[in-house]
C-alpha positions as a Markdown table, in Angstrom:
| # | Residue | x | y | z |
|---|---|---|---|---|
| 1 | Met | 188.7 | 91.8 | 33.2 |
| 2 | Asp | 191.6 | 91.3 | 30.8 |
| 3 | Thr | 194.8 | 92.8 | 32.1 |
| 4 | Gly | 196.2 | 93.3 | 28.7 |
| 5 | Asp | 193.2 | 95.3 | 27.5 |
| 6 | Thr | 193.3 | 97.2 | 30.7 |
| 7 | Ala | 197.0 | 98.1 | 30.3 |
| 8 | Trp | 196.5 | 99.3 | 26.7 |
| 9 | Met | 193.6 | 101.5 | 27.8 |
| 10 | Met | 195.4 | 103.1 | 30.6 |
| 11 | Thr | 198.3 | 103.7 | 28.2 |
| 12 | Ser | 195.8 | 105.2 | 25.6 |
| 13 | Ala | 194.2 | 107.5 | 28.1 |
| 14 | Ala | 197.8 | 108.9 | 28.9 |
| 15 | Leu | 198.6 | 109.3 | 25.2 |
| 16 | Val | 195.3 | 111.3 | 24.6 |
| 17 | Leu | 195.9 | 113.4 | 27.7 |
| 18 | Ala | 199.4 | 114.3 | 26.1 |
| 19 | Met | 197.5 | 115.4 | 23.1 |
| 20 | Thr | 196.1 | 118.5 | 25.0 |
| 21 | Ala | 199.0 | 119.0 | 27.3 |
| 22 | Pro | 201.6 | 119.7 | 25.9 |
| 23 | Gly | 200.7 | 118.7 | 22.4 |
| 24 | Leu | 197.7 | 121.1 | 21.7 |
| 25 | Ala | 199.1 | 123.8 | 23.9 |
| 26 | Leu | 202.5 | 123.9 | 22.0 |
| 27 | Phe | 200.8 | 123.6 | 18.6 |
| 28 | Tyr | 198.4 | 126.5 | 19.3 |
| 29 | Gly | 200.9 | 128.5 | 21.3 |
| 30 | Gly | 203.4 | 128.5 | 18.6 |
| 31 | Met | 200.8 | 129.7 | 16.0 |
| 32 | Val | 199.9 | 132.9 | 17.8 |
| 33 | Arg | 201.9 | 136.1 | 18.3 |
| 34 | Thr | 204.4 | 136.5 | 21.1 |
| 35 | Lys | 202.1 | 138.5 | 23.3 |
| 36 | Ser | 199.5 | 135.7 | 23.3 |
| 37 | Val | 201.5 | 132.5 | 23.8 |
| 38 | Leu | 200.8 | 131.9 | 27.5 |
| 39 | Asn | 197.1 | 132.8 | 27.3 |
| 40 | Met | 196.8 | 130.3 | 24.3 |
| 41 | Met | 198.4 | 127.6 | 26.2 |
| 42 | Met | 196.5 | 128.4 | 29.4 |
| 43 | Met | 193.1 | 128.1 | 27.4 |
| 44 | Ser | 194.1 | 124.4 | 26.9 |
| 45 | Tyr | 195.3 | 123.8 | 30.4 |
| 46 | Gly | 192.3 | 125.6 | 31.8 |
| 47 | Ala | 189.9 | 123.3 | 29.8 |
| 48 | Leu | 192.0 | 120.4 | 31.2 |
| 49 | Gly | 191.3 | 121.2 | 34.8 |
| 50 | Leu | 187.8 | 122.4 | 34.6 |
| 51 | Ile | 186.3 | 119.6 | 32.3 |
| 52 | Ser | 188.2 | 116.9 | 34.2 |
| 53 | Val | 186.4 | 117.8 | 37.4 |
| 54 | Leu | 183.0 | 118.2 | 35.7 |
| 55 | Trp | 183.4 | 114.9 | 34.0 |
| 56 | Val | 183.7 | 113.1 | 37.2 |
| 57 | Leu | 181.0 | 115.1 | 39.0 |
| 58 | Tyr | 178.3 | 114.6 | 36.4 |
| 59 | Gly | 179.6 | 114.5 | 32.7 |
| 60 | Tyr | 180.4 | 110.8 | 32.6 |
| 61 | Ser | 176.9 | 110.2 | 33.8 |
| 62 | Met | 175.3 | 112.6 | 31.2 |
| 63 | Ala | 177.3 | 110.7 | 28.5 |
| 64 | Phe | 177.2 | 107.0 | 29.7 |
| 65 | Gly | 174.4 | 106.8 | 32.1 |
| 66 | Asn | 171.2 | 105.2 | 31.1 |
| 67 | Asp | 169.3 | 107.2 | 28.6 |
| 68 | Val | 166.5 | 109.4 | 30.0 |
| 69 | Phe | 165.2 | 111.2 | 26.9 |
| 70 | His | 164.9 | 109.6 | 23.3 |
| 71 | Gly | 168.6 | 109.0 | 23.0 |
| 72 | Leu | 169.5 | 112.5 | 23.7 |
| 73 | Val | 171.1 | 112.5 | 27.2 |
| 74 | Gly | 172.0 | 110.1 | 29.9 |
| 75 | Ser | 171.0 | 110.4 | 33.6 |
| 76 | Pro | 173.2 | 113.1 | 35.2 |
| 77 | Thr | 172.7 | 111.4 | 38.6 |
| 78 | Glu | 173.2 | 107.7 | 37.9 |
| 79 | Phe | 177.1 | 107.8 | 38.1 |
| 80 | Ala | 177.4 | 111.3 | 39.7 |
| 81 | Gly | 180.8 | 111.5 | 41.4 |
| 82 | Leu | 181.4 | 108.0 | 39.8 |
| 83 | Lys | 179.2 | 106.4 | 42.5 |
| 84 | Gly | 178.6 | 102.7 | 41.8 |
| 85 | Leu | 181.9 | 102.5 | 39.7 |
| 86 | Ile | 184.4 | 102.3 | 42.5 |
| 87 | Gly | 184.4 | 99.5 | 45.0 |
| 88 | Thr | 183.7 | 100.3 | 48.6 |
| 89 | Gly | 185.1 | 97.2 | 50.2 |
| 90 | Thr | 187.8 | 96.8 | 52.9 |
| 91 | Gly | 191.1 | 95.2 | 53.1 |
| 92 | Asp | 192.1 | 93.6 | 49.8 |
| 93 | Asn | 188.9 | 94.6 | 48.1 |
| 94 | Leu | 189.3 | 98.4 | 48.9 |
| 95 | Gly | 189.0 | 100.4 | 45.8 |
| 96 | Val | 188.2 | 97.4 | 43.6 |
| 97 | Ala | 186.0 | 98.5 | 40.6 |
| 98 | Thr | 182.5 | 97.0 | 40.8 |
| 99 | Gln | 181.7 | 97.3 | 37.0 |
| 100 | Leu | 183.4 | 96.5 | 33.8 |
| 101 | Val | 183.0 | 98.2 | 30.4 |
| 102 | Gly | 183.8 | 95.4 | 28.0 |
| 103 | Thr | 186.9 | 93.8 | 29.6 |
| 104 | Ile | 188.2 | 96.8 | 31.4 |
| 105 | Pro | 187.5 | 98.2 | 34.7 |
| 106 | Ala | 184.8 | 101.0 | 34.5 |
| 107 | Pro | 187.3 | 103.7 | 36.2 |
| 108 | Val | 189.6 | 103.2 | 33.2 |
| 109 | Phe | 186.9 | 103.8 | 30.7 |
| 110 | Val | 186.0 | 107.0 | 32.6 |
| 111 | Gly | 189.5 | 108.2 | 32.3 |
| 112 | Phe | 189.9 | 107.5 | 28.7 |
| 113 | Gln | 186.5 | 109.1 | 27.9 |
| 114 | Ala | 187.6 | 112.3 | 30.1 |
| 115 | Val | 190.5 | 113.2 | 28.0 |
| 116 | Phe | 188.2 | 113.1 | 24.8 |
| 117 | Ala | 186.1 | 115.6 | 26.6 |
| 118 | Val | 189.0 | 117.7 | 27.5 |
| 119 | Ile | 190.6 | 118.1 | 24.1 |
| 120 | Thr | 187.2 | 118.7 | 22.4 |
| 121 | Val | 186.7 | 121.9 | 24.5 |
| 122 | Ala | 190.4 | 122.9 | 24.2 |
| 123 | Leu | 190.2 | 122.8 | 20.4 |
| 124 | Ile | 187.6 | 125.5 | 20.3 |
| 125 | Ser | 190.0 | 128.1 | 21.8 |
| 126 | Gly | 192.0 | 128.3 | 18.7 |
| 127 | Ala | 189.2 | 130.1 | 16.9 |
| 128 | Ile | 189.2 | 133.0 | 19.4 |
| 129 | Ala | 193.0 | 133.4 | 20.0 |
| 130 | Asp | 194.2 | 136.8 | 21.0 |
| 131 | Arg | 190.9 | 138.5 | 22.2 |
| 132 | Ala | 189.0 | 136.4 | 24.9 |
| 133 | Lys | 189.0 | 136.9 | 28.5 |
| 134 | Phe | 190.5 | 133.9 | 30.3 |
| 135 | Gly | 188.0 | 133.7 | 33.1 |
| 136 | Val | 185.0 | 134.1 | 30.6 |
| 137 | Trp | 186.5 | 131.4 | 28.5 |
| 138 | Met | 186.5 | 129.0 | 31.5 |
| 139 | Leu | 182.9 | 129.9 | 32.0 |
| 140 | Phe | 181.9 | 129.1 | 28.3 |
| 141 | Ala | 183.9 | 125.9 | 28.4 |
| 142 | Gly | 182.0 | 124.7 | 31.5 |
| 143 | Val | 178.5 | 125.6 | 30.0 |
| 144 | Trp | 179.4 | 124.3 | 26.4 |
| 145 | Gly | 180.8 | 121.2 | 27.9 |
| 146 | Thr | 177.7 | 120.6 | 29.9 |
| 147 | Leu | 175.0 | 121.4 | 27.4 |
| 148 | Val | 176.8 | 120.3 | 24.3 |
| 149 | Tyr | 179.6 | 117.9 | 24.6 |
| 150 | Phe | 178.3 | 115.6 | 27.3 |
| 151 | Pro | 174.9 | 115.1 | 25.4 |
| 152 | Val | 176.7 | 114.6 | 22.0 |
| 153 | Ala | 179.1 | 112.0 | 23.5 |
| 154 | His | 176.0 | 110.1 | 24.6 |
| 155 | Trp | 174.5 | 110.4 | 21.1 |
| 156 | Val | 177.7 | 109.0 | 19.6 |
| 157 | Phe | 179.6 | 106.9 | 22.0 |
| 158 | Ala | 177.0 | 105.3 | 24.2 |
| 159 | Phe | 176.1 | 102.0 | 22.7 |
| 160 | Asp | 173.2 | 100.0 | 24.1 |
| 161 | Gly | 174.4 | 97.4 | 26.6 |
| 162 | Val | 178.1 | 98.0 | 25.8 |
| 163 | Thr | 179.2 | 101.2 | 27.0 |
| 164 | Ala | 175.8 | 102.4 | 28.5 |
| 165 | Pro | 172.6 | 100.5 | 29.6 |
| 166 | Lys | 170.8 | 102.4 | 27.0 |
| 167 | Gly | 172.7 | 104.8 | 24.8 |
| 168 | Gly | 172.5 | 107.6 | 22.2 |
| 169 | Trp | 170.6 | 107.8 | 18.9 |
| 170 | Ile | 173.4 | 108.2 | 16.6 |
| 171 | Ala | 175.0 | 105.1 | 17.9 |
| 172 | Asn | 171.9 | 102.9 | 18.2 |
| 173 | Gln | 169.1 | 104.2 | 15.9 |
| 174 | Leu | 170.9 | 106.0 | 13.1 |
| 175 | Lys | 173.9 | 103.7 | 13.0 |
| 176 | Ala | 176.2 | 106.3 | 11.7 |
| 177 | Ile | 180.0 | 105.1 | 12.0 |
| 178 | Asp | 182.1 | 107.4 | 14.1 |
| 179 | Phe | 184.9 | 105.4 | 15.5 |
| 180 | Ala | 186.8 | 107.8 | 17.6 |
| 181 | Gly | 185.0 | 111.2 | 17.3 |
| 182 | Gly | 184.8 | 112.9 | 13.9 |
| 183 | Thr | 181.4 | 114.2 | 14.9 |
| 184 | Ala | 181.5 | 114.2 | 18.7 |
| 185 | Val | 185.0 | 115.9 | 18.8 |
| 186 | His | 185.8 | 117.6 | 15.6 |
| 187 | Ile | 182.7 | 118.7 | 13.9 |
| 188 | Asn | 181.4 | 119.6 | 17.5 |
| 189 | Ala | 184.5 | 121.8 | 18.3 |
| 190 | Gly | 184.7 | 123.3 | 14.9 |
| 191 | Ala | 181.1 | 124.4 | 14.7 |
| 192 | Ala | 181.5 | 125.9 | 18.2 |
| 193 | Gly | 184.7 | 127.7 | 17.1 |
| 194 | Leu | 182.9 | 129.2 | 14.0 |
| 195 | Ala | 180.0 | 130.4 | 16.4 |
| 196 | Leu | 182.3 | 131.9 | 18.8 |
| 197 | Ala | 184.4 | 133.7 | 16.0 |
| 198 | Leu | 181.2 | 135.2 | 14.9 |
| 199 | Val | 180.3 | 136.3 | 18.3 |
| 200 | Leu | 183.6 | 137.9 | 19.3 |
| 201 | Gly | 184.4 | 139.4 | 15.9 |
| 202 | Lys | 187.7 | 140.0 | 14.3 |
| 203 | Arg | 191.0 | 140.8 | 16.0 |
| 204 | Ile | 192.2 | 144.4 | 15.9 |
| 205 | Gly | 194.0 | 144.7 | 12.5 |
| 206 | Trp | 192.7 | 141.5 | 10.8 |
| 207 | Pro | 193.0 | 140.8 | 7.9 |
| 208 | Lys | 195.0 | 143.7 | 6.8 |
| 209 | Glu | 197.8 | 143.0 | 9.4 |
| 210 | Gln | 199.9 | 140.0 | 9.1 |
| 211 | Met | 199.5 | 137.8 | 12.2 |
| 212 | Arg | 202.1 | 135.1 | 11.5 |
| 213 | Pro | 203.0 | 132.3 | 13.9 |
| 214 | His | 205.7 | 133.5 | 16.2 |
| 215 | Asn | 207.5 | 130.1 | 16.8 |
| 216 | Leu | 207.3 | 127.4 | 14.1 |
| 217 | Thr | 209.5 | 125.2 | 16.1 |
| 218 | Leu | 206.8 | 124.9 | 18.8 |
| 219 | Val | 204.1 | 124.3 | 16.0 |
| 220 | Met | 206.2 | 121.5 | 14.6 |
| 221 | Ile | 206.8 | 119.8 | 18.1 |
| 222 | Gly | 203.1 | 120.3 | 19.0 |
| 223 | Ala | 202.1 | 118.6 | 15.7 |
| 224 | Gly | 204.4 | 115.7 | 16.3 |
| 225 | Leu | 203.0 | 115.1 | 19.8 |
| 226 | Leu | 199.4 | 115.3 | 18.4 |
| 227 | Trp | 200.4 | 112.6 | 15.9 |
| 228 | Phe | 201.9 | 110.3 | 18.7 |
| 229 | Gly | 199.0 | 110.8 | 21.0 |
| 230 | Trp | 196.5 | 110.2 | 18.4 |
| 231 | Phe | 197.4 | 106.5 | 18.2 |
| 232 | Gly | 195.9 | 106.4 | 21.7 |
| 233 | Phe | 192.8 | 108.4 | 20.7 |
| 234 | Asn | 192.1 | 106.2 | 17.6 |
| 235 | Ala | 193.5 | 102.7 | 18.4 |
| 236 | Gly | 192.5 | 103.1 | 22.0 |
| 237 | Ser | 188.9 | 103.7 | 20.9 |
| 238 | Ala | 188.8 | 99.8 | 20.1 |
| 239 | Val | 188.5 | 99.6 | 24.1 |
| 240 | Ala | 190.7 | 96.5 | 23.7 |
| 241 | Ala | 194.2 | 95.4 | 22.7 |
| 242 | Asn | 192.9 | 93.6 | 19.6 |
| 243 | Gly | 192.9 | 93.4 | 15.8 |
| 244 | Thr | 190.5 | 96.4 | 15.5 |
| 245 | Ala | 193.1 | 98.5 | 17.4 |
| 246 | Gly | 195.7 | 97.4 | 15.0 |
| 247 | Val | 193.8 | 98.4 | 11.8 |
| 248 | Ala | 192.9 | 101.7 | 13.4 |
| 249 | Trp | 196.6 | 102.2 | 14.2 |
| 250 | Ile | 197.8 | 101.6 | 10.8 |
| 251 | Asn | 195.1 | 103.6 | 9.2 |
| 252 | Thr | 195.9 | 106.5 | 11.4 |
| 253 | Phe | 199.6 | 106.3 | 10.5 |
| 254 | Val | 199.1 | 106.1 | 6.7 |
| 255 | Ala | 196.2 | 108.5 | 6.4 |
| 256 | Thr | 198.3 | 111.2 | 8.2 |
| 257 | Ala | 201.4 | 110.7 | 6.2 |
| 258 | Ala | 199.3 | 111.0 | 3.0 |
| 259 | Ala | 197.5 | 114.3 | 4.4 |
| 260 | Met | 200.9 | 115.9 | 5.0 |
| 261 | Leu | 201.9 | 115.1 | 1.5 |
| 262 | Gly | 198.6 | 116.4 | 0.2 |
| 263 | Trp | 198.8 | 119.6 | 2.1 |
| 264 | Leu | 202.3 | 120.3 | 1.0 |
| 265 | Leu | 201.4 | 119.6 | -2.7 |
| 266 | Val | 198.5 | 122.2 | -2.6 |
| 267 | Glu | 201.0 | 124.7 | -1.0 |
| 268 | Lys | 203.6 | 124.0 | -3.8 |
| 269 | Ile | 201.1 | 124.3 | -6.6 |
| 270 | Arg | 199.2 | 127.4 | -5.2 |
| 271 | Asp | 202.0 | 129.3 | -3.5 |
| 272 | Gly | 205.2 | 128.0 | -5.1 |
| 273 | His | 206.6 | 126.6 | -1.9 |
| 274 | Ser | 205.8 | 124.1 | 0.8 |
| 275 | Thr | 206.1 | 125.2 | 4.4 |
| 276 | Ser | 206.6 | 123.7 | 7.8 |
| 277 | Leu | 203.3 | 125.2 | 8.9 |
| 278 | Gly | 201.7 | 123.4 | 5.9 |
| 279 | Ala | 203.4 | 120.1 | 7.0 |
| 280 | Ala | 202.1 | 120.5 | 10.6 |
| 281 | Ser | 198.5 | 121.5 | 9.3 |
| 282 | Gly | 198.5 | 118.6 | 7.0 |
| 283 | Val | 199.3 | 116.2 | 9.8 |
| 284 | Val | 196.5 | 117.4 | 12.0 |
| 285 | Ala | 194.1 | 117.4 | 9.0 |
| 286 | Gly | 194.8 | 113.9 | 8.3 |
| 287 | Leu | 194.4 | 112.9 | 12.0 |
| 288 | Val | 191.1 | 114.7 | 12.0 |
| 289 | Gly | 189.8 | 113.0 | 8.8 |
| 290 | Ile | 190.8 | 109.4 | 9.8 |
| 291 | Thr | 189.3 | 109.7 | 13.2 |
| 292 | Pro | 185.8 | 108.7 | 12.4 |
| 293 | Ser | 186.8 | 106.1 | 9.7 |
| 294 | Cys | 189.8 | 104.3 | 10.9 |
| 295 | Ser | 187.7 | 101.0 | 11.6 |
| 296 | Ser | 185.8 | 101.1 | 8.4 |
| 297 | Val | 188.4 | 101.7 | 5.6 |
| 298 | Asn | 191.4 | 99.6 | 4.4 |
| 299 | Pro | 194.8 | 101.2 | 4.4 |
| 300 | Val | 194.6 | 102.1 | 0.8 |
| 301 | Gly | 191.3 | 103.8 | 1.5 |
| 302 | Ala | 192.9 | 105.5 | 4.4 |
| 303 | Ile | 195.7 | 107.0 | 2.0 |
| 304 | Ile | 193.0 | 108.3 | -0.1 |
| 305 | Leu | 190.9 | 109.6 | 2.7 |
| 306 | Gly | 193.9 | 111.4 | 4.2 |
| 307 | Phe | 195.0 | 113.0 | 1.0 |
| 308 | Val | 191.5 | 114.2 | 0.0 |
| 309 | Thr | 190.8 | 115.6 | 3.5 |
| 310 | Ala | 194.1 | 117.5 | 3.6 |
| 311 | Val | 193.4 | 119.1 | 0.1 |
| 312 | Leu | 189.8 | 120.2 | 1.2 |
| 313 | Cys | 191.2 | 121.6 | 4.4 |
| 314 | Ala | 194.0 | 123.5 | 2.8 |
| 315 | Leu | 191.6 | 125.1 | 0.4 |
| 316 | Ala | 189.0 | 125.7 | 3.2 |
| 317 | Cys | 191.4 | 127.6 | 5.4 |
| 318 | Gly | 191.2 | 130.5 | 2.9 |
| 319 | Leu | 187.3 | 130.8 | 3.2 |
| 320 | Lys | 187.6 | 132.9 | 6.3 |
| 321 | Tyr | 189.1 | 135.8 | 4.2 |
| 322 | Arg | 186.3 | 135.3 | 1.7 |
| 323 | Phe | 183.6 | 135.4 | 4.1 |
| 324 | Gly | 185.1 | 137.6 | 6.8 |
| 325 | Phe | 185.1 | 135.5 | 9.9 |
| 326 | Asp | 188.3 | 135.6 | 12.1 |
| 327 | Asp | 188.9 | 132.0 | 12.7 |
| 328 | Ser | 192.4 | 132.7 | 14.3 |
| 329 | Leu | 194.1 | 129.3 | 14.0 |
| 330 | Asp | 191.9 | 127.6 | 11.4 |
| 331 | Val | 189.7 | 125.5 | 13.7 |
| 332 | Val | 186.9 | 125.7 | 11.1 |
| 333 | Gly | 189.1 | 125.0 | 8.2 |
| 334 | Val | 190.8 | 122.0 | 9.8 |
| 335 | His | 188.5 | 120.5 | 12.4 |
| 336 | Leu | 185.1 | 121.4 | 11.1 |
| 337 | Val | 185.9 | 120.7 | 7.4 |
| 338 | Gly | 188.2 | 117.8 | 8.1 |
| 339 | Gly | 185.5 | 116.2 | 10.5 |
| 340 | Leu | 183.1 | 116.5 | 7.9 |
| 341 | Ala | 185.3 | 115.1 | 5.1 |
| 342 | Gly | 186.3 | 112.2 | 7.3 |
| 343 | Thr | 182.7 | 111.4 | 8.2 |
| 344 | Leu | 181.2 | 111.6 | 4.9 |
| 345 | Leu | 183.9 | 109.8 | 3.1 |
| 346 | Val | 183.2 | 106.6 | 5.2 |
| 347 | Gly | 180.0 | 106.5 | 3.0 |
| 348 | Phe | 182.1 | 106.2 | 0.0 |
| 349 | Leu | 185.3 | 104.4 | 1.2 |
| 350 | Ala | 184.0 | 101.9 | 3.9 |
| 351 | Thr | 184.7 | 98.3 | 3.1 |
| 352 | Asp | 183.3 | 95.2 | 4.8 |
| 353 | Val | 186.8 | 93.7 | 5.1 |
| 354 | Ala | 187.6 | 96.5 | 7.8 |
| 355 | Pro | 186.4 | 95.8 | 11.4 |
| 356 | Ala | 183.3 | 97.9 | 11.1 |
| 357 | Gly | 182.0 | 95.4 | 8.4 |
| 358 | Val | 180.1 | 98.0 | 6.2 |
| 359 | Asn | 180.4 | 98.7 | 2.5 |
| 360 | Gly | 180.2 | 102.3 | 1.1 |
| 361 | Leu | 179.2 | 103.4 | -2.2 |
| 362 | Phe | 182.6 | 102.6 | -3.9 |
| 363 | Tyr | 182.3 | 99.0 | -2.6 |
| 364 | Gly | 178.7 | 98.2 | -3.6 |
| 365 | Gly | 176.9 | 99.5 | -0.5 |
| 366 | Gly | 175.0 | 102.1 | -2.2 |
| 367 | Phe | 174.0 | 105.2 | -0.5 |
| 368 | Asp | 172.8 | 103.6 | 2.7 |
| 369 | Gln | 175.7 | 104.4 | 4.9 |
| 370 | Leu | 176.4 | 107.8 | 3.3 |
| 371 | Trp | 172.9 | 109.1 | 4.2 |
| 372 | Arg | 173.5 | 107.9 | 7.8 |
| 373 | Gln | 176.9 | 109.7 | 8.0 |
| 374 | Ala | 175.4 | 112.9 | 6.6 |
| 375 | Ile | 172.5 | 113.1 | 9.0 |
| 376 | Gly | 174.9 | 112.3 | 12.1 |
| 377 | Ala | 177.3 | 115.0 | 10.9 |
| 378 | Gly | 174.8 | 117.6 | 10.1 |
| 379 | Ala | 172.9 | 117.1 | 13.5 |
| 380 | Val | 176.0 | 117.5 | 15.4 |
| 381 | Leu | 177.2 | 120.6 | 13.5 |
| 382 | Val | 173.7 | 122.4 | 13.8 |
| 383 | Tyr | 173.4 | 121.6 | 17.6 |
| 384 | Ser | 176.8 | 122.7 | 18.4 |
| 385 | Phe | 176.7 | 125.9 | 16.4 |
| 386 | Val | 173.3 | 127.1 | 17.6 |
| 387 | Leu | 174.1 | 126.3 | 21.3 |
| 388 | Ala | 177.6 | 127.8 | 21.2 |
| 389 | Tyr | 176.3 | 130.9 | 19.5 |
| 390 | Ile | 173.5 | 131.3 | 22.1 |
| 391 | Ile | 175.8 | 130.6 | 24.9 |
| 392 | Gly | 178.5 | 132.9 | 23.7 |
| 393 | Thr | 176.1 | 135.7 | 22.9 |
| 394 | Ile | 174.4 | 135.7 | 26.2 |
| 395 | Ile | 178.0 | 135.7 | 28.0 |
| 396 | Asn | 179.1 | 138.6 | 25.7 |
| 397 | Arg | 176.0 | 140.8 | 26.3 |
| 398 | Thr | 176.1 | 140.4 | 30.1 |
| 399 | Ile | 179.6 | 140.1 | 31.5 |
| 400 | Gly | 181.6 | 140.6 | 28.1 |
| 401 | Phe | 183.6 | 138.0 | 26.4 |
| 402 | Arg | 186.1 | 140.0 | 24.7 |
| 403 | Leu | 188.9 | 142.2 | 26.0 |
| 404 | Asp | 189.0 | 145.8 | 25.4 |
| 405 | Glu | 190.8 | 147.2 | 22.5 |
| 406 | Glu | 193.7 | 148.7 | 24.7 |
| 407 | Ser | 194.3 | 145.4 | 26.4 |
| 408 | Glu | 194.2 | 143.4 | 23.2 |
| 409 | Ala | 196.7 | 145.8 | 21.7 |
| 410 | Ser | 199.0 | 145.7 | 24.8 |
| 411 | Gly | 199.0 | 141.9 | 24.8 |
| 412 | Ile | 196.8 | 139.4 | 26.5 |
| 413 | Asp | 199.5 | 137.6 | 28.3 |
| 414 | Tyr | 200.6 | 140.8 | 30.2 |
| 415 | Val | 197.1 | 142.2 | 30.8 |
| 416 | Val | 195.3 | 139.1 | 31.8 |
| 417 | His | 198.1 | 136.8 | 33.3 |
| 418 | Ala | 200.7 | 139.4 | 34.4 |
| 419 | Glu | 203.4 | 137.3 | 32.7 |
| 420 | Thr | 205.2 | 137.2 | 29.4 |
| 421 | Ala | 206.3 | 134.2 | 27.5 |
| 422 | Tyr | 209.8 | 135.5 | 26.8 |
| 423 | Asp | 212.0 | 137.8 | 28.9 |
| 424 | Leu | 214.0 | 139.6 | 26.1 |
| 425 | Thr | 214.8 | 142.6 | 28.2 |
| 426 | Pro | 218.4 | 142.7 | 29.5 |
| 427 | Val | 218.8 | 142.9 | 33.2 |
| 428 | Gly | 219.3 | 146.4 | 34.6 |
| 429 | Ala | 222.2 | 147.6 | 36.6 |
| 430 | Ser | 220.5 | 146.9 | 39.8 |
| 431 | Gly | 220.6 | 143.2 | 39.2 |
| 432 | Phe | 217.0 | 142.5 | 39.3 |
| 433 | Arg | 214.3 | 143.7 | 37.1 |
| 434 | Pro | 210.6 | 142.4 | 37.6 |
| 435 | Ser | 209.2 | 140.9 | 34.4 |
| 436 | Val | 205.8 | 142.5 | 34.8 |
| 437 | Gly | 204.6 | 145.6 | 36.7 |
| 438 | Thr | 202.6 | 143.7 | 39.3 |
| 439 | Ala | 205.5 | 141.5 | 40.3 |
| 440 | Ala | 207.4 | 144.1 | 42.3 |
| 441 | Lys | 209.3 | 141.6 | 44.3 |
| 442 | Pro | 210.8 | 138.2 | 43.5 |
| 443 | Arg | 208.9 | 135.3 | 45.0 |
| 444 | Ser | 211.9 | 133.7 | 46.4 |
| 445 | Asp | 215.8 | 134.2 | 46.7 |
| 446 | Ser | 216.2 | 131.7 | 43.8 |
| 447 | Glu | 214.5 | 134.2 | 41.5 |
| 448 | Val | 217.1 | 137.0 | 41.9 |
| 449 | Pro | 219.9 | 136.8 | 39.3 |
| 450 | Ala | 223.3 | 136.5 | 40.7 |
């Protein structure tokens, strides 16, 4: 065990956790209307609670247990409840890890990968903002995580003899490069988001009614937290405090900066002005694009990749109006398109001077890496979309996925959670006014205004 690597990985895990709560929660929460803020944030927090528990119970085992079926899934019982990964000694040995992953204790690796699973599921929620029942969302999150994310993580992240005894087909047979989750996280979540947007249908009034972000300040804070946490996401995927982590860090930094400039330029040319929402969206698009490629390109390649990805994403966000699917917060335009761009551009911009040691088309490597990237991206896209569509359809036709029209119009925060994000009504003469109809009495004396 290396203590420096261990400290870095625990720090990285905390950074990635901050990407979901509060980063993504604020980013998504600021982009919806006032009546949906709490629900949007709760979908991220709900995914955090549920997927964390499932990951420990059997998710980690499905992703990083010994392969049981042609590189498609790990044994769900091998590490169930993390058995065998936590020491059972007494005295000074109590709780000491019995296994290492590389140079770090297995429980640290479990925690790092857990927060990846959490944010992947949480990302999907942006595609169905304003109209999904919270309890049903939680049901979908658990089923999709089990049937889609856990196996796909095995495909992409389980390397033979390194992070798993025998791992997944994309990592070991196809040898596509996905350093930190362009396929497993972003294409995966983006494809699922598209499927659910089709299953649930359009929001009431969309696209005729303007549904602008209610608080761009929250959006900007959320984007900043995502950028901050993403250094743990990408550089942490080196699973060590080493030169590879350093390359991933600087590539993540500069690609994101270039992407923000690219999105703002598209807005200026297309709309005549650059916006704060565009800056925040460009940041996220760049982070998505560099995620699979941060170990395989040099810094100049990272700038090109970030810029190109942001331009493609900025243009792709308009496709929902052309094709008529209501992807509320542009999960498809940013995460699916950005994940595809970043994954495929490895086949063009990869250079063997980077840690991955592979040359893409522009560096004399021909099409060899490009076809590998394309197959990996396509396989995850199709698998995630089909399974999400099937799961969503079954749920929708049985217990119902979407709110009724009256509840949606009234506001999902009030109807589903019995709360409102902002109490803007003045206190009445009586000195106390419940914020919602179901809260007839204050929970404590401290809640009664003086």
